[in-house]
N, CA, C and O atoms as a GROMACS GRO file, in nm:
protein
  460
    1MET      N    1  -2.090  -0.779   3.458
    1MET     CA    2  -1.964  -0.710   3.467
    1MET      C    3  -1.853  -0.811   3.489
    1MET      O    4  -1.870  -0.907   3.565
    2ILE      N    5  -1.742  -0.790   3.423
    2ILE     CA    6  -1.626  -0.877   3.437
    2ILE      C    7  -1.536  -0.818   3.544
    2ILE      O    8  -1.492  -0.703   3.532
    3THR      N    9  -1.507  -0.894   3.647
    3THR     CA   10  -1.413  -0.848   3.748
    3THR      C   11  -1.291  -0.939   3.743
    3THR      O   12  -1.302  -1.061   3.751
    4LEU      N   13  -1.175  -0.877   3.731
    4LEU     CA   14  -1.051  -0.950   3.720
    4LEU      C   15  -0.960  -0.913   3.836
    4LEU      O   16  -0.959  -0.798   3.881
    5SER      N   17  -0.885  -1.010   3.886
    5SER     CA   18  -0.791  -0.979   3.993
    5SER      C   19  -0.672  -0.902   3.935
    5SER      O   20  -0.650  -0.902   3.814
    6HIS      N   21  -0.597  -0.837   4.022
    6HIS     CA   22  -0.488  -0.751   3.978
    6HIS      C   23  -0.373  -0.828   3.914
    6HIS      O   24  -0.295  -0.768   3.840
    7ASP      N   25  -0.361  -0.956   3.939
    7ASP     CA   26  -0.250  -1.032   3.883
    7ASP      C   27  -0.283  -1.102   3.751
    7ASP      O   28  -0.198  -1.174   3.697
    8VAL      N   29  -0.402  -1.082   3.698
    8VAL     CA   30  -0.441  -1.142   3.570
    8VAL      C   31  -0.375  -1.064   3.456
    8VAL      O   32  -0.380  -0.941   3.452
    9ARG      N   33  -0.314  -1.137   3.366
    9ARG     CA   34  -0.256  -1.074   3.248
    9ARG      C   35  -0.356  -1.083   3.134
    9ARG      O   36  -0.430  -1.181   3.122
   10ILE      N   37  -0.356  -0.980   3.050
   10ILE     CA   38  -0.449  -0.973   2.937
   10ILE      C   39  -0.367  -0.976   2.810
   10ILE      O   40  -0.280  -0.891   2.789
   11TRP      N   41  -0.395  -1.074   2.725
   11TRP     CA   42  -0.322  -1.092   2.600
   11TRP      C   43  -0.413  -1.068   2.482
   11TRP      O   44  -0.518  -1.133   2.469
   12LEU      N   45  -0.375  -0.978   2.395
   12LEU     CA   46  -0.450  -0.948   2.274
   12LEU      C   47  -0.383  -1.024   2.160
   12LEU      O   48  -0.262  -1.012   2.141
   13CYS      N   49  -0.458  -1.101   2.086
   13CYS     CA   50  -0.406  -1.179   1.974
   13CYS      C   51  -0.404  -1.089   1.850
   13CYS      O   52  -0.510  -1.053   1.798
   14ALA      N   53  -0.284  -1.054   1.803
   14ALA     CA   54  -0.272  -0.965   1.686
   14ALA      C   55  -0.327  -1.036   1.562
   14ALA      O   56  -0.334  -1.159   1.556
   15GLY      N   57  -0.366  -0.957   1.464
   15GLY     CA   58  -0.427  -1.012   1.344
   15GLY      C   59  -0.576  -1.034   1.366
   15GLY      O   60  -0.633  -0.982   1.462
   16HIS      N   61  -0.637  -1.110   1.278
   16HIS     CA   62  -0.780  -1.138   1.296
   16HIS      C   63  -0.802  -1.288   1.316
   16HIS      O   64  -0.721  -1.371   1.275
   17THR      N   65  -0.913  -1.319   1.379
   17THR     CA   66  -0.949  -1.456   1.415
   17THR      C   67  -1.086  -1.488   1.358
   17THR      O   68  -1.173  -1.402   1.350
   18ASP      N   69  -1.104  -1.611   1.318
   18ASP     CA   70  -1.234  -1.659   1.272
   18ASP      C   71  -1.330  -1.657   1.390
   18ASP      O   72  -1.313  -1.732   1.486
   19MET      N   73  -1.432  -1.572   1.384
   19MET     CA   74  -1.525  -1.557   1.496
   19MET      C   75  -1.620  -1.675   1.511
   19MET      O   76  -1.700  -1.677   1.604
   20ARG      N   77  -1.612  -1.773   1.423
   20ARG     CA   78  -1.692  -1.895   1.441
   20ARG      C   79  -1.631  -1.987   1.544
   20ARG      O   80  -1.696  -2.080   1.591
   21LYS      N   81  -1.505  -1.961   1.580
   21LYS     CA   82  -1.437  -2.045   1.679
   21LYS      C   83  -1.500  -2.025   1.816
   21LYS      O   84  -1.540  -1.915   1.853
   22GLY      N   85  -1.506  -2.133   1.890
   22GLY     CA   86  -1.561  -2.130   2.025
   22GLY      C   87  -1.453  -2.156   2.128
   22GLY      O   88  -1.336  -2.123   2.107
   23PHE      N   89  -1.492  -2.216   2.239
   23PHE     CA   90  -1.400  -2.243   2.350
   23PHE      C   91  -1.275  -2.320   2.304
   23PHE      O   92  -1.163  -2.278   2.331
   24ASP      N   93  -1.297  -2.431   2.236
   24ASP     CA   94  -1.185  -2.517   2.199
   24ASP      C   95  -1.095  -2.453   2.094
   24ASP      O   96  -0.972  -2.460   2.106
   25GLY      N   97  -1.152  -2.391   1.994
   25GLY     CA   98  -1.073  -2.329   1.888
   25GLY      C   99  -0.991  -2.211   1.939
   25GLY      O  100  -0.875  -2.196   1.902
   26LEU      N  101  -1.052  -2.128   2.024
   26LEU     CA  102  -0.979  -2.013   2.078
   26LEU      C  103  -0.872  -2.055   2.178
   26LEU      O  104  -0.764  -1.996   2.182
   27SER      N  105  -0.902  -2.157   2.258
   27SER     CA  106  -0.799  -2.204   2.352
   27SER      C  107  -0.684  -2.269   2.276
   27SER      O  108  -0.570  -2.263   2.322
   28ALA      N  109  -0.711  -2.332   2.162
   28ALA     CA  110  -0.603  -2.388   2.080
   28ALA      C  111  -0.515  -2.277   2.023
   28ALA      O  112  -0.393  -2.293   2.016
   29ILE      N  113  -0.574  -2.165   1.983
   29ILE     CA  114  -0.496  -2.050   1.935
   29ILE      C  115  -0.408  -1.997   2.048
   29ILE      O  116  -0.290  -1.970   2.027
   30ALA      N  117  -0.464  -1.983   2.165
   30ALA     CA  118  -0.386  -1.933   2.280
   30ALA      C  119  -0.270  -2.027   2.310
   30ALA      O  120  -0.159  -1.981   2.339
   31GLN      N  121  -0.294  -2.155   2.303
   31GLN     CA  122  -0.192  -2.253   2.339
   31GLN      C  123  -0.087  -2.271   2.230
   31GLN      O  124   0.032  -2.270   2.262
   32HIS      N  125  -0.126  -2.286   2.105
   32HIS     CA  126  -0.032  -2.321   2.000
   32HIS      C  127   0.027  -2.200   1.927
   32HIS      O  128   0.145  -2.201   1.893
   33ILE      N  129  -0.051  -2.099   1.903
   33ILE     CA  130  -0.001  -1.982   1.828
   33ILE      C  131   0.061  -1.879   1.921
   33ILE      O  132   0.170  -1.828   1.894
   34LEU      N  133  -0.008  -1.847   2.031
   34LEU     CA  134   0.044  -1.747   2.124
   34LEU      C  135   0.142  -1.807   2.225
   34LEU      O  136   0.210  -1.733   2.296
   35GLN      N  137   0.149  -1.940   2.232
   35GLN     CA  138   0.238  -2.010   2.326
   35GLN      C  139   0.206  -1.975   2.472
   35GLN      O  140   0.297  -1.961   2.554
   36LYS      N  141   0.077  -1.960   2.504
   36LYS     CA  142   0.031  -1.930   2.640
   36LYS      C  143  -0.064  -2.041   2.685
   36LYS      O  144  -0.130  -2.105   2.603
   37ASP      N  145  -0.069  -2.063   2.815
   37ASP     CA  146  -0.158  -2.165   2.871
   37ASP      C  147  -0.297  -2.104   2.890
   37ASP      O  148  -0.312  -2.011   2.970
   38PRO      N  149  -0.399  -2.152   2.818
   38PRO     CA  150  -0.532  -2.093   2.830
   38PRO      C  151  -0.601  -2.124   2.963
   38PRO      O  152  -0.706  -2.068   2.993
   39PHE      N  153  -0.542  -2.213   3.044
   39PHE     CA  154  -0.602  -2.253   3.170
   39PHE      C  155  -0.528  -2.195   3.291
   39PHE      O  156  -0.534  -2.252   3.400
   40ASN      N  157  -0.459  -2.082   3.272
   40ASN     CA  158  -0.384  -2.022   3.382
   40ASN      C  159  -0.455  -1.899   3.441
   40ASN      O  160  -0.402  -1.835   3.531
   41GLY      N  161  -0.573  -1.868   3.391
   41GLY     CA  162  -0.649  -1.756   3.446
   41GLY      C  163  -0.630  -1.625   3.374
   41GLY      O  164  -0.693  -1.525   3.409
   42HIS      N  165  -0.545  -1.622   3.273
   42HIS     CA  166  -0.525  -1.499   3.197
   42HIS      C  167  -0.637  -1.482   3.094
   42HIS      O  168  -0.706  -1.578   3.060
   43VAL      N  169  -0.654  -1.360   3.047
   43VAL     CA  170  -0.759  -1.327   2.950
   43VAL      C  171  -0.697  -1.317   2.810
   43VAL      O  172  -0.591  -1.257   2.794
   44PHE      N  173  -0.762  -1.376   2.712
   44PHE     CA  174  -0.717  -1.370   2.574
   44PHE      C  175  -0.824  -1.300   2.492
   44PHE      O  176  -0.941  -1.336   2.498
   45VAL      N  177  -0.781  -1.200   2.414
   45VAL     CA  178  -0.874  -1.117   2.337
   45VAL      C  179  -0.850  -1.143   2.188
   45VAL      O  180  -0.737  -1.139   2.141
   46PHE      N  181  -0.958  -1.169   2.115
   46PHE     CA  182  -0.952  -1.199   1.972
   46PHE      C  183  -1.047  -1.105   1.897
   46PHE      O  184  -1.155  -1.073   1.948
   47ARG      N  185  -1.008  -1.061   1.777
   47ARG     CA  186  -1.093  -0.973   1.697
   47ARG      C  187  -1.123  -1.038   1.563
   47ARG      O  188  -1.039  -1.106   1.505
   48GLY      N  189  -1.245  -1.015   1.514
   48GLY     CA  190  -1.285  -1.067   1.384
   48GLY      C  191  -1.226  -0.988   1.270
   48GLY      O  192  -1.167  -0.882   1.291
   49LYS      N  193  -1.241  -1.040   1.148
   49LYS     CA  194  -1.182  -0.979   1.030
   49LYS      C  195  -1.238  -0.839   1.001
   49LYS      O  196  -1.164  -0.750   0.961
   50ARG      N  197  -1.368  -0.820   1.021
   50ARG     CA  198  -1.430  -0.689   0.995
   50ARG      C  199  -1.393  -0.586   1.100
   50ARG      O  200  -1.403  -0.466   1.075
   51GLY      N  201  -1.351  -0.631   1.217
   51GLY     CA  202  -1.305  -0.540   1.321
   51GLY      C  203  -1.414  -0.491   1.415
   51GLY      O  204  -1.386  -0.414   1.506
   52ASP      N  205  -1.539  -0.534   1.394
   52ASP     CA  206  -1.647  -0.486   1.479
   52ASP      C  207  -1.687  -0.587   1.588
   52ASP      O  208  -1.783  -0.564   1.661
   53ARG      N  209  -1.614  -0.698   1.598
   53ARG     CA  210  -1.646  -0.802   1.697
   53ARG      C  211  -1.520  -0.848   1.770
   53ARG      O  212  -1.414  -0.862   1.710
   54VAL      N  213  -1.535  -0.870   1.899
   54VAL     CA  214  -1.426  -0.927   1.978
   54VAL      C  215  -1.480  -1.039   2.065
   54VAL      O  216  -1.598  -1.041   2.103
   55LYS      N  217  -1.392  -1.133   2.095
   55LYS     CA  218  -1.421  -1.240   2.190
   55LYS      C  219  -1.310  -1.241   2.293
   55LYS      O  220  -1.192  -1.227   2.260
   56LEU      N  221  -1.350  -1.258   2.419
   56LEU     CA  222  -1.256  -1.272   2.529
   56LEU      C  223  -1.272  -1.412   2.586
   56LEU      O  224  -1.384  -1.458   2.608
   57LEU      N  225  -1.162  -1.478   2.609
   57LEU     CA  226  -1.161  -1.613   2.664
   57LEU      C  227  -1.076  -1.613   2.790
   57LEU      O  228  -0.964  -1.564   2.789
   58TRP      N  229  -1.130  -1.668   2.897
   58TRP     CA  230  -1.051  -1.681   3.020
   58TRP      C  231  -1.102  -1.796   3.104
   58TRP      O  232  -1.219  -1.835   3.097
   59TRP      N  233  -1.011  -1.849   3.184
   59TRP     CA  234  -1.038  -1.957   3.277
   59TRP      C  235  -1.063  -1.896   3.413
   59TRP      O  236  -0.976  -1.827   3.466
   60ASP      N  237  -1.180  -1.920   3.472
   60ASP     CA  238  -1.213  -1.858   3.601
   60ASP      C  239  -1.186  -1.950   3.720
   60ASP      O  240  -1.223  -1.919   3.833
   61GLY      N  241  -1.123  -2.063   3.694
   61GLY     CA  242  -1.094  -2.159   3.800
   61GLY      C  243  -1.190  -2.276   3.800
   61GLY      O  244  -1.159  -2.382   3.854
   62GLN      N  245  -1.307  -2.258   3.740
   62GLN     CA  246  -1.406  -2.365   3.732
   62GLN      C  247  -1.431  -2.409   3.589
   62GLN      O  248  -1.472  -2.523   3.565
   63GLY      N  249  -1.407  -2.319   3.495
   63GLY     CA  250  -1.430  -2.350   3.355
   63GLY      C  251  -1.394  -2.232   3.268
   63GLY      O  252  -1.363  -2.123   3.317
   64LEU      N  253  -1.397  -2.254   3.137
   64LEU     CA  254  -1.368  -2.147   3.044
   64LEU      C  255  -1.489  -2.055   3.030
   64LEU      O  256  -1.602  -2.102   3.025
   65CYS      N  257  -1.464  -1.926   3.023
   65CYS     CA  258  -1.569  -1.826   3.002
   65CYS      C  259  -1.544  -1.759   2.869
   65CYS      O  260  -1.429  -1.737   2.830
   66LEU      N  261  -1.650  -1.725   2.800
   66LEU     CA  262  -1.639  -1.660   2.670
   66LEU      C  263  -1.728  -1.536   2.669
   66LEU      O  264  -1.848  -1.544   2.696
   67TYR      N  265  -1.668  -1.422   2.638
   67TYR     CA  266  -1.741  -1.295   2.628
   67TYR      C  267  -1.733  -1.252   2.483
   67TYR      O  268  -1.625  -1.256   2.423
   68TYR      N  269  -1.846  -1.212   2.426
   68TYR     CA  270  -1.853  -1.175   2.285
   68TYR      C  271  -1.920  -1.040   2.275
   68TYR      O  272  -2.026  -1.019   2.333
   69LYS      N  273  -1.858  -0.946   2.201
   69LYS     CA  274  -1.916  -0.814   2.186
   69LYS      C  275  -1.908  -0.771   2.040
   69LYS      O  276  -1.808  -0.793   1.972
   70ARG      N  277  -2.017  -0.707   1.993
   70ARG     CA  278  -2.023  -0.651   1.860
   70ARG      C  279  -2.053  -0.503   1.871
   70ARG      O  280  -2.147  -0.463   1.941
   71LEU      N  281  -1.974  -0.420   1.803
   71LEU     CA  282  -2.001  -0.277   1.800
   71LEU      C  283  -2.102  -0.247   1.691
   71LEU      O  284  -2.093  -0.302   1.581
   72GLU      N  285  -2.198  -0.162   1.719
   72GLU     CA  286  -2.296  -0.124   1.618
   72GLU      C  287  -2.238  -0.022   1.519
   72GLU      O  288  -2.276  -0.020   1.402
   73HIS      N  289  -2.147   0.061   1.567
   73HIS     CA  290  -2.081   0.161   1.480
   73HIS      C  291  -1.932   0.160   1.511
   73HIS      O  292  -1.892   0.154   1.627
   74GLY      N  293  -1.851   0.165   1.407
   74GLY     CA  294  -1.707   0.171   1.426
   74GLY      C  295  -1.643   0.034   1.439
   74GLY      O  296  -1.706  -0.070   1.421
   75ARG      N  297  -1.513   0.040   1.471
   75ARG     CA  298  -1.434  -0.082   1.484
   75ARG      C  299  -1.349  -0.076   1.609
   75ARG      O  300  -1.317   0.031   1.659
   76PHE      N  301  -1.313  -0.192   1.659
   76PHE     CA  302  -1.224  -0.200   1.772
   76PHE      C  303  -1.083  -0.164   1.727
   76PHE      O  304  -1.039  -0.207   1.620
   77VAL      N  305  -1.012  -0.086   1.807
   77VAL     CA  306  -0.875  -0.047   1.776
   77VAL      C  307  -0.786  -0.168   1.797
   77VAL      O  308  -0.791  -0.233   1.902
   78TRP      N  309  -0.703  -0.198   1.697
   78TRP     CA  310  -0.621  -0.317   1.700
   78TRP      C  311  -0.481  -0.284   1.653
   78TRP      O  312  -0.464  -0.192   1.572
   79PRO      N  313  -0.378  -0.355   1.701
   79PRO     CA  314  -0.242  -0.329   1.651
   79PRO      C  315  -0.229  -0.370   1.505
   79PRO      O  316  -0.303  -0.455   1.456
   80SER      N  317  -0.134  -0.309   1.436
   80SER     CA  318  -0.118  -0.337   1.293
   80SER      C  319  -0.043  -0.467   1.267
   80SER      O  320  -0.041  -0.514   1.153
   81ALA      N  321   0.019  -0.526   1.368
   81ALA     CA  322   0.089  -0.654   1.351
   81ALA      C  323  -0.010  -0.763   1.311
   81ALA      O  324  -0.126  -0.760   1.352
   82THR      N  325   0.036  -0.858   1.232
   82THR     CA  326  -0.053  -0.965   1.185
   82THR      C  327  -0.039  -1.093   1.268
   82THR      O  328  -0.119  -1.185   1.251
   83SER      N  329   0.060  -1.099   1.356
   83SER     CA  330   0.074  -1.218   1.441
   83SER      C  331   0.138  -1.178   1.572
   83SER      O  332   0.193  -1.068   1.586
   84GLY      N  333   0.131  -1.269   1.668
   84GLY     CA  334   0.188  -1.243   1.799
   84GLY      C  335   0.083  -1.197   1.898
   84GLY      O  336  -0.037  -1.199   1.871
   85ALA      N  337   0.131  -1.156   2.015
   85ALA     CA  338   0.042  -1.114   2.122
   85ALA      C  339   0.089  -0.981   2.178
   85ALA      O  340   0.208  -0.950   2.178
   86VAL      N  341  -0.007  -0.903   2.225
   86VAL     CA  342   0.020  -0.774   2.288
   86VAL      C  343  -0.037  -0.781   2.428
   86VAL      O  344  -0.150  -0.824   2.448
   87HIS      N  345   0.040  -0.738   2.526
   87HIS     CA  346  -0.007  -0.735   2.665
   87HIS      C  347  -0.082  -0.605   2.690
   87HIS      O  348  -0.033  -0.497   2.655
   88LEU      N  349  -0.202  -0.614   2.749
   88LEU     CA  350  -0.283  -0.497   2.782
   88LEU      C  351  -0.300  -0.486   2.932
   88LEU      O  352  -0.296  -0.586   3.004
   89SER      N  353  -0.318  -0.364   2.980
   89SER     CA  354  -0.356  -0.344   3.120
   89SER      C  355  -0.508  -0.356   3.130
   89SER      O  356  -0.577  -0.358   3.028
   90GLN      N  357  -0.560  -0.363   3.251
   90GLN     CA  358  -0.705  -0.370   3.268
   90GLN      C  359  -0.771  -0.242   3.219
   90GLN      O  360  -0.882  -0.247   3.166
   91ALA      N  361  -0.705  -0.127   3.237
   91ALA     CA  362  -0.760   0.000   3.189
   91ALA      C  363  -0.767   0.000   3.036
   91ALA      O  364  -0.865   0.047   2.979
   92GLN      N  365  -0.663  -0.052   2.971
   92GLN     CA  366  -0.664  -0.058   2.825
   92GLN      C  367  -0.772  -0.153   2.775
   92GLN      O  368  -0.836  -0.124   2.674
   93LEU      N  369  -0.793  -0.265   2.845
   93LEU     CA  370  -0.901  -0.356   2.807
   93LEU      C  371  -1.036  -0.288   2.819
   93LEU      O  372  -1.121  -0.303   2.731
   94SER      N  373  -1.057  -0.213   2.925
   94SER     CA  374  -1.184  -0.142   2.943
   94SER      C  375  -1.207  -0.043   2.829
   94SER      O  376  -1.317  -0.033   2.776
   95MET      N  377  -1.102   0.031   2.792
   95MET     CA  378  -1.115   0.126   2.682
   95MET      C  379  -1.142   0.053   2.551
   95MET      O  380  -1.225   0.097   2.471
   96LEU      N  381  -1.073  -0.057   2.528
   96LEU     CA  382  -1.094  -0.135   2.406
   96LEU      C  383  -1.238  -0.179   2.394
   96LEU      O  384  -1.300  -0.165   2.288
   97LEU      N  385  -1.295  -0.233   2.504
   97LEU     CA  386  -1.432  -0.283   2.500
   97LEU      C  387  -1.534  -0.171   2.484
   97LEU      O  388  -1.646  -0.196   2.441
   98GLU      N  389  -1.497  -0.047   2.518
   98GLU     CA  390  -1.585   0.068   2.497
   98GLU      C  391  -1.569   0.128   2.357
   98GLU      O  392  -1.640   0.222   2.322
   99GLY      N  393  -1.477   0.073   2.277
   99GLY     CA  394  -1.453   0.125   2.143
   99GLY      C  395  -1.362   0.246   2.141
   99GLY      O  396  -1.358   0.319   2.042
  100ILE      N  397  -1.288   0.268   2.250
  100ILE     CA  398  -1.198   0.383   2.262
  100ILE      C  399  -1.057   0.339   2.223
  100ILE      O  400  -1.018   0.225   2.249
  101ASP      N  401  -0.980   0.430   2.162
  101ASP     CA  402  -0.842   0.400   2.126
  101ASP      C  403  -0.760   0.384   2.254
  101ASP      O  404  -0.741   0.482   2.327
  102TRP      N  405  -0.712   0.266   2.281
  102TRP     CA  406  -0.642   0.233   2.404
  102TRP      C  407  -0.491   0.251   2.394
  102TRP      O  408  -0.420   0.243   2.495
  103ARG      N  409  -0.441   0.274   2.272
  103ARG     CA  410  -0.296   0.285   2.254
  103ARG      C  411  -0.244   0.415   2.311
  103ARG      O  412  -0.314   0.516   2.310
  104PRO      N  413  -0.120   0.414   2.362
  104PRO     CA  414  -0.062   0.538   2.414
  104PRO      C  415  -0.052   0.641   2.302
  104PRO      O  416  -0.020   0.605   2.188
  105PRO      N  417  -0.078   0.768   2.332
  105PRO     CA  418  -0.072   0.869   2.226
  105PRO      C  419   0.072   0.888   2.178
  105PRO      O  420   0.167   0.879   2.256
  106ALA      N  421   0.087   0.915   2.050
  106ALA     CA  422   0.219   0.942   1.993
  106ALA      C  423   0.259   1.084   2.026
  106ALA      O  424   0.181   1.177   2.008
  107ARG      N  425   0.378   1.101   2.074
  107ARG     CA  426   0.426   1.235   2.108
  107ARG      C  427   0.467   1.306   1.980
  107ARG      O  428   0.546   1.255   1.900
  108ARG      N  429   0.412   1.425   1.961
  108ARG     CA  430   0.443   1.504   1.842
  108ARG      C  431   0.546   1.613   1.873
  108ARG      O  432   0.613   1.664   1.784
  109TYR      N  433   0.556   1.648   1.999
  109TYR     CA  434   0.644   1.755   2.040
  109TYR      C  435   0.752   1.700   2.131
  109TYR      O  436   0.722   1.633   2.230
  110ARG      N  437   0.873   1.728   2.098
  110ARG     CA  438   0.984   1.686   2.184
  110ARG      C  439   1.048   1.812   2.240
  110ARG      O  440   1.091   1.899   2.165
  111PRO      N  441   1.054   1.823   2.373
  111PRO     CA  442   1.110   1.944   2.434
  111PRO      C  443   1.257   1.960   2.398
  111PRO      O  444   1.331   1.863   2.385
  112GLU      N  445   1.298   2.084   2.380
  112GLU     CA  446   1.438   2.117   2.354
  112GLU      C  447   1.509   2.134   2.486
  112GLU      O  448   1.445   2.152   2.590
  113ASN      N  449   1.638   2.128   2.485
  113ASN     CA  450   1.715   2.157   2.606
  113ASN      C  451   1.692   2.302   2.647
  113ASN      O  452   1.693   2.391   2.562
  114SER      N  453   1.672   2.326   2.772
  114SER     CA  454   1.645   2.461   2.818
  114SER      C  455   1.772   2.540   2.844
  114SER      O  456   1.767   2.662   2.862
  115ALA      N  457   1.884   2.474   2.846
  115ALA     CA  458   2.009   2.546   2.875
  115ALA      C  459   2.088   2.579   2.753
  115ALA      O  460   2.194   2.640   2.763
   0.00000   0.00000   0.00000
């Protein structure tokens, strides 16, 4: 189980990433493309091209950790942007790793003025 402190920020890398990349390649993406320091304790989430695999990279204070997950059915929900980073809450990360749509629901109904 991954336990994160409340002050850890979670960054999702928009677009897709080559899943052959390891510690060094993913930390280079975090540093050069996302403009974030991979050694500050934050979590970086990357998704493969097919959408059924994710990798999480984070610095735990002693070294880099890498978590890799593959879904047997379905795909991980991802933003439609092709570049940049999206900030996630810990609850959204948990939903993402379970294969649940973590995005806020779109409101279809807008209340009218009651007066």
